[in-house]
DRENFI-353235 format. One record per atom (N, C-alpha, C, O): atom name; y, x, z. Coordinates in pm, 1 decimal. Atoms other than C-alpha are relative to their C-alpha. Layout:
<recs>
<rec a="CA" north="Y" east="X" up="Z"/>
...
</recs>
This chain:
<recs>
<rec a="N" north="27.5" east="-104.8" up="96.5"/>
<rec a="CA" north="-13823.2" east="-10291.0" up="4576.9"/>
<rec a="C" north="-141.8" east="50.6" up="24.1"/>
<rec a="O" north="-179.8" east="81.4" up="137.1"/>
<rec a="N" north="137.2" east="-46.8" up="-14.8"/>
<rec a="CA" north="-14179.1" east="-10185.7" up="4509.1"/>
<rec a="C" north="-5.9" east="151.9" up="10.5"/>
<rec a="O" north="90.3" east="220.9" up="-23.2"/>
<rec a="N" north="23.5" east="-143.8" up="-8.3"/>
<rec a="CA" north="-14320.7" east="-9838.8" up="4574.2"/>
<rec a="C" north="21.3" east="65.4" up="-135.2"/>
<rec a="O" north="85.6" east="170.0" up="-144.1"/>
<rec a="N" north="-8.8" east="-59.8" up="132.0"/>
<rec a="CA" north="-14344.2" east="-9774.2" up="4201.3"/>
<rec a="C" north="143.5" east="3.8" up="-51.8"/>
<rec a="O" north="183.8" east="102.5" up="-113.4"/>
<rec a="N" north="-138.5" east="-1.5" up="43.6"/>
<rec a="CA" north="-13985.3" east="-9873.2" up="4129.5"/>
<rec a="C" north="83.1" east="97.7" up="81.7"/>
<rec a="O" north="176.3" east="158.3" up="28.9"/>
<rec a="N" north="-71.7" east="-94.5" up="-84.1"/>
<rec a="CA" north="-13862.5" east="-9664.6" up="4423.3"/>
<rec a="C" north="-10.0" east="140.8" up="-57.7"/>
<rec a="O" north="87.7" east="215.7" up="-57.5"/>
<rec a="N" north="20.1" east="-132.9" up="56.4"/>
<rec a="CA" north="-14010.4" east="-9355.5" up="4260.0"/>
<rec a="C" north="23.0" east="5.1" up="-150.6"/>
<rec a="O" north="-10.0" east="104.9" up="-214.6"/>
<rec a="N" north="-32.1" east="-2.2" up="141.7"/>
<rec a="CA" north="-13899.9" east="-9452.8" up="3911.4"/>
<rec a="C" north="-119.4" east="-23.3" up="-89.7"/>
<rec a="O" north="-118.1" east="18.8" up="-205.4"/>
<rec a="N" north="120.1" east="21.6" up="79.0"/>
<rec a="CA" north="-14242.9" east="-9563.7" up="3792.5"/>
<rec a="C" north="-9.3" east="-143.2" up="-50.9"/>
<rec a="O" north="-118.5" east="-191.9" up="-80.2"/>
<rec a="N" north="0.1" east="137.2" up="48.6"/>
<rec a="CA" north="-14140.0" east="-9910.6" up="3682.5"/>
<rec a="C" north="-49.4" east="-8.8" up="-142.9"/>
<rec a="O" north="-56.4" east="92.0" up="-213.2"/>
<rec a="N" north="52.7" east="19.8" up="134.4"/>
<rec a="CA" north="-14276.4" east="-10059.7" up="3362.2"/>
<rec a="C" north="92.4" east="52.2" up="-108.7"/>
<rec a="O" north="44.9" east="97.4" up="-212.9"/>
<rec a="N" north="-92.4" east="-43.4" up="103.7"/>
<rec a="CA" north="-13961.3" east="-9969.3" up="3171.4"/>
<rec a="C" north="-20.2" east="147.0" up="-35.1"/>
<rec a="O" north="-17.6" east="182.5" up="-152.9"/>
<rec a="N" north="22.1" east="-140.9" up="29.6"/>
<rec a="CA" north="-14023.9" east="-9594.6" up="3206.8"/>
<rec a="C" north="-134.1" east="23.3" up="-66.8"/>
<rec a="O" north="-143.8" east="101.1" up="-161.7"/>
<rec a="N" north="131.7" east="-17.3" up="61.1"/>
<rec a="CA" north="-14393.7" east="-9621.2" up="3127.8"/>
<rec a="C" north="4.7" east="-38.9" up="-147.5"/>
<rec a="O" north="-51.5" east="30.4" up="-232.4"/>
<rec a="N" north="-9.4" east="47.6" up="137.5"/>
<rec a="CA" north="-14313.6" east="-9816.5" up="2813.3"/>
<rec a="C" north="85.0" east="88.7" up="-88.8"/>
<rec a="O" north="69.8" east="88.4" up="-211.0"/>
<rec a="N" north="-90.2" east="-84.8" up="77.8"/>
<rec a="CA" north="-14049.2" east="-9567.3" up="2707.9"/>
<rec a="C" north="-58.5" east="137.3" up="-32.2"/>
<rec a="O" north="-3.4" east="208.0" up="-116.7"/>
<rec a="N" north="55.1" east="-133.9" up="23.0"/>
<rec a="CA" north="-14270.7" east="-9256.6" up="2715.9"/>
<rec a="C" north="-29.8" east="20.9" up="-147.9"/>
<rec a="O" north="10.9" east="122.2" up="-204.7"/>
<rec a="N" north="32.9" east="-14.0" up="142.5"/>
<rec a="CA" north="-14402.7" east="-9314.4" up="2362.5"/>
<rec a="C" north="126.1" east="5.2" up="-84.4"/>
<rec a="O" north="136.1" east="84.3" up="-178.1"/>
<rec a="N" north="-126.5" east="2.3" up="73.9"/>
<rec a="CA" north="-14053.6" east="-9396.9" up="2238.2"/>
<rec a="C" north="71.6" east="134.6" up="11.1"/>
<rec a="O" north="119.8" east="187.7" up="-89.0"/>
<rec a="N" north="-65.6" east="-128.9" up="-19.5"/>
<rec a="CA" north="-13909.5" east="-9078.8" up="2388.8"/>
<rec a="C" north="-76.1" east="111.0" up="-73.0"/>
<rec a="O" north="-14.4" east="198.8" up="-133.2"/>
<rec a="N" north="78.4" east="-101.5" up="70.4"/>
<rec a="CA" north="-14196.8" east="-8869.6" up="2250.1"/>
<rec a="C" north="22.7" east="-6.6" up="-150.5"/>
<rec a="O" north="28.6" east="96.8" up="-217.1"/>
<rec a="N" north="-28.0" east="14.5" up="142.8"/>
<rec a="CA" north="-14133.5" east="-9011.4" up="1903.0"/>
<rec a="C" north="135.6" east="59.7" up="-35.1"/>
<rec a="O" north="156.9" east="105.4" up="-147.5"/>
<rec a="N" north="-132.4" east="-59.4" up="20.3"/>
<rec a="CA" north="-13774.2" east="-8892.8" up="1943.6"/>
<rec a="C" north="2.0" east="148.8" up="34.6"/>
<rec a="O" north="108.7" east="208.7" up="47.7"/>
<rec a="N" north="16.3" east="-142.7" up="-28.0"/>
<rec a="CA" north="-13907.4" east="-8542.1" up="2020.9"/>
<rec a="C" north="59.6" east="41.7" up="134.5"/>
<rec a="O" north="121.3" east="147.6" up="146.5"/>
<rec a="N" north="-45.6" east="-32.2" up="-135.7"/>
<rec a="CA" north="-13821.6" east="-8552.5" up="2391.0"/>
<rec a="C" north="-69.6" east="125.4" up="51.4"/>
<rec a="O" north="-181.3" east="157.2" up="10.7"/>
<rec a="N" north="58.1" east="-114.2" up="-68.3"/>
<rec a="CA" north="-13882.0" east="-8243.0" up="2599.9"/>
<rec a="C" north="-67.4" east="-51.3" up="126.3"/>
<rec a="O" north="-7.1" east="-126.3" up="203.1"/>
<rec a="N" north="73.1" east="37.2" up="-121.1"/>
<rec a="CA" north="-14147.1" east="-8291.3" up="2869.0"/>
<rec a="C" north="17.2" east="112.9" up="101.3"/>
<rec a="O" north="-18.5" east="227.8" up="75.2"/>
<rec a="N" north="-18.2" east="-97.0" up="-107.7"/>
<rec a="CA" north="-14056.7" east="-8116.2" up="3193.2"/>
<rec a="C" north="-92.9" east="-37.2" up="114.3"/>
<rec a="O" north="-83.4" east="-145.8" up="171.5"/>
<rec a="N" north="94.3" east="15.2" up="-110.1"/>
<rec a="CA" north="-14333.7" east="-8076.6" up="3449.6"/>
<rec a="C" north="63.2" east="64.6" up="122.3"/>
<rec a="O" north="91.9" east="184.3" up="121.4"/>
<rec a="N" north="-73.3" east="-49.7" up="-116.2"/>
<rec a="CA" north="-14175.4" east="-8039.8" up="3792.4"/>
<rec a="C" north="-91.0" east="46.6" up="114.2"/>
<rec a="O" north="-44.8" east="65.9" up="226.7"/>
<rec a="N" north="93.2" east="-51.5" up="-101.4"/>
<rec a="CA" north="-14487.2" east="-7924.1" up="3979.5"/>
<rec a="C" north="18.6" east="150.9" up="14.7"/>
<rec a="O" north="93.1" east="213.2" up="-61.0"/>
<rec a="N" north="-5.1" east="-144.5" up="-21.1"/>
<rec a="CA" north="-14531.9" east="-7571.6" up="4113.0"/>
<rec a="C" north="-68.6" east="71.9" up="-116.6"/>
<rec a="O" north="-149.3" east="11.8" up="-187.5"/>
<rec a="N" north="68.4" east="-75.2" up="105.9"/>
<rec a="CA" north="-14637.2" east="-7296.7" up="3870.6"/>
<rec a="C" north="-152.0" east="0.0" up="15.0"/>
<rec a="O" north="-223.5" east="-4.3" up="-85.2"/>
<rec a="N" north="146.0" east="2.0" up="-21.8"/>
<rec a="CA" north="-14985.4" east="-7293.9" up="4030.3"/>
<rec a="C" north="-59.0" east="-133.3" up="-45.0"/>
<rec a="O" north="-163.7" east="-136.0" up="-109.6"/>
<rec a="N" north="47.9" east="130.9" up="43.2"/>
<rec a="CA" north="-15025.8" east="-7668.9" up="3975.7"/>
<rec a="C" north="4.5" east="-10.2" up="-152.9"/>
<rec a="O" north="-89.0" east="-60.0" up="-215.6"/>
<rec a="N" north="-17.8" east="2.8" up="145.0"/>
<rec a="CA" north="-14895.2" east="-7634.7" up="3619.9"/>
<rec a="C" north="-111.6" east="78.6" up="-68.7"/>
<rec a="O" north="-163.4" east="35.9" up="-171.9"/>
<rec a="N" north="105.4" east="-84.0" up="57.1"/>
<rec a="CA" north="-15149.3" east="-7357.3" up="3551.3"/>
<rec a="C" north="-135.4" east="-69.6" up="-0.9"/>
<rec a="O" north="-220.8" east="-37.3" up="-83.5"/>
<rec a="N" north="126.5" east="73.0" up="-7.0"/>
<rec a="CA" north="-15431.8" east="-7595.5" up="3648.7"/>
<rec a="C" north="-14.2" east="-106.3" up="-107.3"/>
<rec a="O" north="-122.2" east="-162.9" up="-124.5"/>
<rec a="N" north="1.9" east="99.7" up="106.4"/>
<rec a="CA" north="-15341.2" east="-7829.3" up="3362.9"/>
<rec a="C" north="137.1" east="-61.1" up="-16.0"/>
<rec a="O" north="208.1" east="-83.4" up="82.0"/>
<rec a="N" north="-132.3" east="55.5" up="27.2"/>
<rec a="CA" north="-15034.1" east="-7973.4" up="3194.3"/>
<rec a="C" north="3.6" east="-60.9" up="-140.2"/>
<rec a="O" north="-89.0" east="-43.6" up="-219.4"/>
<rec a="N" north="-20.1" east="58.7" up="131.4"/>
<rec a="CA" north="-14903.5" east="-8163.1" up="2894.3"/>
<rec a="C" north="24.4" east="114.0" up="-99.9"/>
<rec a="O" north="106.8" east="202.2" up="-75.6"/>
<rec a="N" north="-17.7" east="-102.6" up="102.4"/>
<rec a="CA" north="-14932.7" east="-7949.4" up="2581.7"/>
<rec a="C" north="145.9" east="3.1" up="-45.0"/>
<rec a="O" north="203.4" east="-99.8" up="-80.3"/>
<rec a="N" north="-137.9" east="-17.2" up="43.2"/>
<rec a="CA" north="-14590.5" east="-7810.0" up="2495.2"/>
<rec a="C" north="104.6" east="-28.1" up="106.3"/>
<rec a="O" north="224.3" east="-16.2" up="80.4"/>
<rec a="N" north="-96.0" east="30.1" up="-106.2"/>
<rec a="CA" north="-14434.3" east="-7905.8" up="2827.7"/>
<rec a="C" north="58.9" east="127.9" up="58.7"/>
<rec a="O" north="3.9" east="236.9" up="43.3"/>
<rec a="N" north="-70.4" east="-108.7" up="-65.6"/>
<rec a="CA" north="-14191.8" east="-7685.9" up="3019.7"/>
<rec a="C" north="-16.2" east="-17.3" up="150.6"/>
<rec a="O" north="-4.0" east="-128.4" up="202.1"/>
<rec a="N" north="15.4" east="7.2" up="-145.8"/>
<rec a="CA" north="-14250.6" east="-7601.9" up="3386.1"/>
<rec a="C" north="129.7" east="41.7" up="67.5"/>
<rec a="O" north="167.5" east="158.9" up="65.4"/>
<rec a="N" north="-118.6" east="-26.0" up="-81.6"/>
<rec a="CA" north="-13934.5" east="-7632.1" up="3595.2"/>
<rec a="C" north="-23.2" east="-72.4" up="131.7"/>
<rec a="O" north="-1.6" east="-193.3" up="139.7"/>
<rec a="N" north="30.4" east="63.9" up="-127.8"/>
<rec a="CA" north="-14031.8" east="-7696.7" up="3958.9"/>
<rec a="C" north="119.1" east="-77.2" up="56.1"/>
<rec a="O" north="234.5" east="-38.5" up="37.7"/>
<rec a="N" north="-102.7" east="85.8" up="-57.4"/>
<rec a="CA" north="-13840.0" east="-7968.4" up="4140.3"/>
<rec a="C" north="99.3" east="79.3" up="84.9"/>
<rec a="O" north="219.3" east="52.3" up="80.9"/>
<rec a="N" north="-86.4" east="-76.9" up="-89.4"/>
<rec a="CA" north="-13702.6" east="-7715.8" up="4390.1"/>
<rec a="C" north="110.4" east="77.2" up="-69.4"/>
<rec a="O" north="209.1" east="114.1" up="-5.7"/>
<rec a="N" north="-104.3" east="-75.6" up="71.6"/>
<rec a="CA" north="-13502.5" east="-7537.6" up="4119.4"/>
<rec a="C" north="64.1" east="-78.5" up="-114.3"/>
<rec a="O" north="150.7" east="-26.0" up="-184.2"/>
<rec a="N" north="-48.4" east="73.5" up="116.9"/>
<rec a="CA" north="-13431.4" east="-7814.1" up="3868.7"/>
<rec a="C" north="151.4" east="-18.4" up="0.9"/>
<rec a="O" north="213.8" east="-17.4" up="-105.2"/>
<rec a="N" north="-145.8" east="16.2" up="-7.8"/>
<rec a="CA" north="-13074.5" east="-7865.3" up="3993.9"/>
<rec a="C" north="72.5" east="125.5" up="-47.6"/>
<rec a="O" north="186.1" east="118.2" up="-94.5"/>
<rec a="N" north="-59.3" east="-126.3" up="46.4"/>
<rec a="CA" north="-13008.7" east="-7498.6" up="3912.2"/>
<rec a="C" north="-16.7" east="19.2" up="-150.7"/>
<rec a="O" north="41.9" east="111.1" up="-207.8"/>
<rec a="N" north="29.7" east="-14.6" up="142.4"/>
<rec a="CA" north="-13133.6" east="-7549.6" up="3554.5"/>
<rec a="C" north="68.5" east="-106.8" up="-86.4"/>
<rec a="O" north="32.7" east="-123.6" up="-202.9"/>
<rec a="N" north="-65.8" east="109.3" up="72.2"/>
<rec a="CA" north="-12902.3" east="-7837.0" up="3451.2"/>
<rec a="C" north="57.2" east="47.5" up="-133.6"/>
<rec a="O" north="34.3" east="-16.1" up="-236.5"/>
<rec a="N" north="-63.2" east="-48.2" up="124.3"/>
<rec a="CA" north="-12709.0" east="-7631.9" up="3193.9"/>
<rec a="C" north="-105.1" east="39.8" up="-103.1"/>
<rec a="O" north="-87.5" east="13.2" up="-222.0"/>
<rec a="N" north="109.5" east="-35.7" up="90.8"/>
<rec a="CA" north="-13030.9" east="-7494.1" up="3042.9"/>
<rec a="C" north="-61.1" east="-125.2" up="-60.7"/>
<rec a="O" north="-87.8" east="-129.2" up="-180.8"/>
<rec a="N" north="60.9" east="124.8" up="46.8"/>
<rec a="CA" north="-13175.0" east="-7845.3" up="3016.3"/>
<rec a="C" north="94.9" east="-72.7" up="-95.5"/>
<rec a="O" north="50.5" east="-130.0" up="-195.0"/>
<rec a="N" north="-97.4" east="62.4" up="90.2"/>
<rec a="CA" north="-12854.1" east="-7978.4" up="2859.8"/>
<rec a="C" north="-3.1" east="65.1" up="-137.9"/>
<rec a="O" north="19.6" east="-2.2" up="-238.4"/>
<rec a="N" north="4.0" east="-73.1" up="127.8"/>
<rec a="CA" north="-12888.6" east="-7711.6" up="2588.2"/>
<rec a="C" north="-116.8" east="-44.4" up="-88.6"/>
<rec a="O" north="-113.6" east="-21.9" up="-209.6"/>
<rec a="N" north="108.3" east="54.2" up="82.6"/>
<rec a="CA" north="-13215.6" east="-7872.1" up="2474.2"/>
<rec a="C" north="55.1" east="-106.6" up="-94.2"/>
<rec a="O" north="4.4" east="-125.2" up="-204.8"/>
<rec a="N" north="-63.6" east="106.3" up="78.3"/>
<rec a="CA" north="-12992.2" east="-8155.0" up="2346.7"/>
<rec a="C" north="-101.4" east="-103.8" up="-46.8"/>
<rec a="O" north="-97.4" east="-150.6" up="-160.6"/>
<rec a="N" north="104.9" east="98.9" up="27.5"/>
<rec a="CA" north="-13289.3" east="-8392.3" up="2363.1"/>
<rec a="C" north="-20.0" east="-87.6" up="121.7"/>
<rec a="O" north="23.0" east="-54.1" up="232.0"/>
<rec a="N" north="40.2" east="83.2" up="-112.8"/>
<rec a="CA" north="-13415.1" east="-8675.5" up="2576.3"/>
<rec a="C" north="-105.3" east="76.8" up="79.2"/>
<rec a="O" north="-174.3" east="163.6" up="25.6"/>
<rec a="N" north="91.8" east="-69.8" up="-89.8"/>
<rec a="CA" north="-13623.3" east="-8561.9" up="2873.0"/>
<rec a="C" north="-97.5" east="-99.7" up="61.5"/>
<rec a="O" north="-60.5" east="-211.6" up="97.1"/>
<rec a="N" north="102.0" east="73.1" up="-75.6"/>
<rec a="CA" north="-13948.5" east="-8691.6" up="3021.8"/>
<rec a="C" north="-44.3" east="93.4" up="111.9"/>
<rec a="O" north="-89.8" east="204.7" up="85.7"/>
<rec a="N" north="49.1" east="-80.7" up="-111.2"/>
<rec a="CA" north="-14028.8" east="-8562.1" up="3368.7"/>
<rec a="C" north="-139.0" east="-49.2" up="40.0"/>
<rec a="O" north="-170.1" east="-167.4" up="25.8"/>
<rec a="N" north="132.7" east="37.2" up="-48.9"/>
<rec a="CA" north="-14383.0" east="-8557.8" up="3507.3"/>
<rec a="C" north="-39.1" east="93.3" up="113.9"/>
<rec a="O" north="20.7" east="199.3" up="132.3"/>
<rec a="N" north="51.0" east="-80.2" up="-111.4"/>
<rec a="CA" north="-14573.5" east="-8424.8" up="3808.1"/>
<rec a="C" north="-142.7" east="-44.7" up="29.6"/>
<rec a="O" north="-213.9" east="-86.4" up="-61.8"/>
<rec a="N" north="135.7" east="40.5" up="-35.4"/>
<rec a="CA" north="-14894.7" east="-8502.4" up="3997.3"/>
<rec a="C" north="-10.8" east="-150.7" up="16.6"/>
<rec a="O" north="-104.1" east="-212.5" up="-34.7"/>
<rec a="N" north="10.4" east="142.8" up="-30.6"/>
<rec a="CA" north="-14820.0" east="-8856.0" up="4116.7"/>
<rec a="C" north="113.8" east="-84.4" up="-55.9"/>
<rec a="O" north="99.7" east="-205.8" up="-70.5"/>
<rec a="N" north="-117.6" east="72.5" up="45.9"/>
<rec a="CA" north="-14477.5" east="-8950.2" up="3984.1"/>
<rec a="C" north="113.8" east="3.0" up="98.5"/>
<rec a="O" north="225.5" east="-35.9" up="64.4"/>
<rec a="N" north="-105.5" east="-3.3" up="-102.2"/>
<rec a="CA" north="-14283.3" east="-8898.6" up="4307.3"/>
<rec a="C" north="101.0" east="110.5" up="-29.5"/>
<rec a="O" north="221.1" east="84.7" up="-36.7"/>
<rec a="N" north="-92.5" east="-111.0" up="28.2"/>
<rec a="CA" north="-14138.0" east="-8554.8" up="4232.9"/>
<rec a="C" north="70.7" east="-19.5" up="-132.9"/>
<rec a="O" north="189.4" east="10.5" up="-145.8"/>
<rec a="N" north="-62.6" east="20.5" up="130.8"/>
<rec a="CA" north="-14078.2" east="-8645.3" up="3869.7"/>
<rec a="C" north="104.7" east="-110.0" up="5.4"/>
<rec a="O" north="201.7" east="-106.3" up="-70.2"/>
<rec a="N" north="-100.7" east="103.8" up="-19.1"/>
<rec a="CA" north="-13890.7" east="-8957.7" up="3982.8"/>
<rec a="C" north="127.6" east="58.6" up="59.1"/>
<rec a="O" north="238.2" east="24.7" up="17.1"/>
<rec a="N" north="-115.8" east="-67.3" up="-59.6"/>
<rec a="CA" north="-13663.9" east="-8744.2" up="4198.6"/>
<rec a="C" north="70.6" east="86.2" up="-104.2"/>
<rec a="O" north="193.4" east="85.5" up="-113.5"/>
<rec a="N" north="-58.1" east="-85.3" up="104.4"/>
<rec a="CA" north="-13613.5" east="-8498.5" up="3911.7"/>
<rec a="C" north="73.8" east="-82.7" up="-104.9"/>
<rec a="O" north="182.2" east="-44.6" up="-148.9"/>
<rec a="N" north="-65.6" east="86.6" up="98.6"/>
<rec a="CA" north="-13532.2" east="-8780.8" up="3668.0"/>
<rec a="C" north="133.9" east="-48.7" up="53.5"/>
<rec a="O" north="232.2" east="-53.5" up="-20.4"/>
<rec a="N" north="-126.4" east="43.6" up="-60.6"/>
<rec a="CA" north="-13267.3" east="-8909.2" up="3909.8"/>
<rec a="C" north="102.9" east="112.1" up="-1.5"/>
<rec a="O" north="219.5" east="88.2" up="-33.1"/>
<rec a="N" north="-91.1" east="-115.2" up="0.6"/>
<rec a="CA" north="-13114.0" east="-8561.1" up="3941.0"/>
<rec a="C" north="56.0" east="21.1" up="-140.5"/>
<rec a="O" north="176.7" east="37.7" up="-158.1"/>
<rec a="N" north="-44.4" east="-23.8" up="137.2"/>
<rec a="CA" north="-13102.2" east="-8517.0" up="3563.5"/>
<rec a="C" north="88.9" east="-112.1" up="-51.3"/>
<rec a="O" north="191.8" east="-86.2" up="-113.7"/>
<rec a="N" north="-83.1" east="113.1" up="42.4"/>
<rec a="CA" north="-12969.0" east="-8866.6" up="3495.4"/>
<rec a="C" north="137.6" east="5.5" up="65.7"/>
<rec a="O" north="238.0" east="-24.6" up="1.1"/>
<rec a="N" north="-128.4" east="-11.0" up="-70.5"/>
<rec a="CA" north="-12697.1" east="-8812.1" up="3758.5"/>
<rec a="C" north="87.1" east="111.1" up="-55.9"/>
<rec a="O" north="206.9" east="116.6" up="-28.0"/>
<rec a="N" north="-74.6" east="-107.7" up="64.5"/>
<rec a="CA" north="-12595.0" east="-8504.8" up="3559.4"/>
<rec a="C" north="18.1" east="-24.8" up="-149.4"/>
<rec a="O" north="46.7" east="67.8" up="-225.4"/>
<rec a="N" north="-28.9" east="38.5" up="137.6"/>
<rec a="CA" north="-12564.8" east="-8692.6" up="3231.1"/>
<rec a="C" north="-108.6" east="31.4" up="-100.8"/>
<rec a="O" north="-81.6" east="34.9" up="-220.8"/>
<rec a="N" north="111.2" east="-31.0" up="89.7"/>
<rec a="CA" north="-12906.8" east="-8607.3" up="3086.2"/>
<rec a="C" north="-89.4" east="-123.2" up="-11.2"/>
<rec a="O" north="-136.0" east="-175.7" up="89.9"/>
<rec a="N" north="81.9" east="119.4" up="24.8"/>
<rec a="CA" north="-13101.9" east="-8895.7" up="2928.2"/>
<rec a="C" north="-144.5" east="31.8" up="35.0"/>
<rec a="O" north="-214.1" east="99.6" up="-40.7"/>
<rec a="N" north="130.6" east="-36.4" up="-54.8"/>
<rec a="CA" north="-13421.8" east="-8876.6" up="3132.6"/>
<rec a="C" north="-75.5" east="-122.0" up="48.3"/>
<rec a="O" north="-17.2" east="-214.1" up="105.5"/>
<rec a="N" north="88.1" east="99.9" up="-59.9"/>
<rec a="CA" north="-13716.3" east="-9098.5" up="3217.0"/>
<rec a="C" north="-109.0" east="70.9" up="78.9"/>
<rec a="O" north="-142.0" east="186.6" up="53.1"/>
<rec a="N" north="111.4" east="-49.8" up="-79.6"/>
<rec a="CA" north="-13991.0" east="-9049.2" up="3471.1"/>
<rec a="C" north="-129.7" east="-40.6" up="-68.2"/>
<rec a="O" north="-161.8" east="-159.2" up="-76.1"/>
<rec a="N" north="128.1" east="27.3" up="63.8"/>
<rec a="CA" north="-14322.8" east="-9019.4" up="3290.1"/>
<rec a="C" north="-112.1" east="-20.8" up="99.5"/>
<rec a="O" north="-221.0" east="-64.2" up="61.8"/>
<rec a="N" north="103.3" east="15.5" up="-102.1"/>
<rec a="CA" north="-14513.3" east="-9025.2" up="3619.8"/>
<rec a="C" north="-98.7" east="114.7" up="-2.1"/>
<rec a="O" north="-59.9" east="228.6" up="-28.0"/>
<rec a="N" north="102.2" east="-104.7" up="-0.7"/>
<rec a="CA" north="-14841.8" east="-8833.2" up="3645.3"/>
<rec a="C" north="-10.8" east="68.2" up="-136.1"/>
<rec a="O" north="-3.3" east="2.9" up="-240.1"/>
<rec a="N" north="3.3" east="-74.8" up="125.4"/>
<rec a="CA" north="-14873.3" east="-8559.1" up="3385.8"/>
<rec a="C" north="-111.6" east="-45.8" up="-92.4"/>
<rec a="O" north="-97.0" east="-41.2" up="-214.5"/>
<rec a="N" north="111.2" east="45.3" up="82.2"/>
<rec a="CA" north="-15209.4" east="-8695.1" up="3269.4"/>
<rec a="C" north="37.5" east="-122.5" up="-83.8"/>
<rec a="O" north="-8.7" east="-137.5" up="-196.9"/>
<rec a="N" north="-44.5" east="118.4" up="75.1"/>
<rec a="CA" north="-15043.7" east="-9023.0" up="3166.6"/>
<rec a="C" north="85.6" east="40.4" up="-119.8"/>
<rec a="O" north="72.4" east="-16.1" up="-228.4"/>
<rec a="N" north="-83.9" east="-47.9" up="111.3"/>
<rec a="CA" north="-14787.4" east="-8837.5" up="2955.8"/>
<rec a="C" north="-88.2" east="68.6" up="-103.1"/>
<rec a="O" north="-69.4" east="49.9" up="-223.3"/>
<rec a="N" north="89.4" east="-70.8" up="92.1"/>
<rec a="CA" north="-15061.2" east="-8618.8" up="2806.7"/>
<rec a="C" north="-75.4" east="-97.4" up="-90.8"/>
<rec a="O" north="-99.3" east="-67.0" up="-207.7"/>
<rec a="N" north="71.4" east="99.3" up="80.7"/>
<rec a="CA" north="-15245.4" east="-8932.4" up="2688.3"/>
<rec a="C" north="89.7" east="-56.9" up="-109.8"/>
<rec a="O" north="40.2" east="-100.6" up="-213.7"/>
<rec a="N" north="-92.5" east="55.8" up="97.8"/>
<rec a="CA" north="-14932.3" east="-9044.8" up="2502.7"/>
<rec a="C" north="39.7" east="101.1" up="-107.0"/>
<rec a="O" north="92.6" east="64.0" up="-211.8"/>
<rec a="N" north="-38.6" east="-105.2" up="96.5"/>
<rec a="CA" north="-14880.1" east="-8709.6" up="2326.1"/>
<rec a="C" north="-89.1" east="-7.3" up="-122.3"/>
<rec a="O" north="-73.3" east="72.2" up="-215.0"/>
</recs>
């Protein structure tokens, strides 16, 4: 297993970002509020990784596909796994700048 696949950054997720955005997916940035304030995907929601498990019901209420992002793709990969394990259709968008380019 490669480093990128371990963190959920395989080609399948990268290729799906545009598809999910076309379906009006919600982008969740899992970085800290300070990191988020330094720059983020327009229209994204900031839910730090440390509290994302506590926000499952809120995220389910979006009733949309989810794209997670962060600085490098590691935290967003972990968040995507948490959300997918709770029945939420989620992909790891990787670094927030990559998702921003697809918006």
